[in-house]
N, C-alpha and C positions, 0 to 999 in steps of 0.2 A: 255254620255255627260250630263246627268241629275246630277250626281254625280259632275262633274266639275261645273257646275253652281251653286251648292248648295254651294261648296268650296269657290267661289268668291262672294257669294251673303252675306255669313256672315263677320261679321266686326271682323276678327281675325289679329293678327300682322305676323302669319306663316300660310303657307299652304304647305301641303306636297301632292304632287301627285306621284301616284305609275303607270308607264307604260299610262299616259292619254291619248295618240294616238295611242295606239296599234292597235285598231279595225277600224282605219281610211283608206282611201285610200290616196295615196300621195299628192293630191290636196287638200284635207280636212284638211290633217296633217298638211301642209304648212299654211295654214289658222288659224288653231288652235293654233298652234306655236305663231303666229304674236299677235293674240290676248290676250293669256297669258302672253308674254312679257309685253305687255301694262298694263294687270291687275297687274302683280307681280312688277310692278314698284314703287306702294304704299305700299308693305309690302315683309317681307321675304318669298321666296318660295323654296322649294325642291322639283326637279324633279327627279325620278328615271325612268330611260329609257334606253333601248337597242338600240333605234332608236336616231341617234346623229343630225337630224335636228335643234333642238332647241339649240343644245351646242354651236353653232358659235356665238351666241347674248348674252351668260348669262355672269355672272361677274366672276365666279370660277367654274371650272370642277373636281369633284374628280373622277378618274377612280379607279373602285375598280377591285381586281381580288383575287379570293378565299376568299373573306371577308375581305380583307385588301385593305388600299387605297395603289396602284400601281404608280399612277401618279396625279399630281395636277397642275392647272394653270388655264391660259386662253386658249381658242381655238387657237389663233395664237402661244404661248408659247409652247403646248403640239405639234403642228404641226412641230415646230421647234426642238423639241427633237425625232422626227420620231420612237416614241415608238408605244406600243400598240394601244393607243388612235388614233395615226396618221394613222396606218394601219386600224383600223376599220373604220375611217372617208373615208378613200380613197376608199375602199371596197363598202362602202353606197352610196358613191357619185359618182362613177366611171362614171355613165350613164348619169349625170347632168351637169358633169364640162366640 
């Protein structure tokens, strides 16, 4: 959490976050994602995550597989494609949908 606060306290044009919510419980993760989206509205943010809770509201998703971009698009576009991203989304959200 401290590293995340430091990242947003600096006046930089881009912020890169690697698994920023990995140590959080689901409720804290949700709140953190809402806060990150607000803070990222004023700068470019790259978020690397296996948890897809934040992807629903981002501008663009790059889904990587074996070090290469396997799928790219918005959340809605990738769900319509029904590929790997859509399958992962469904698995991660099955208990809350």
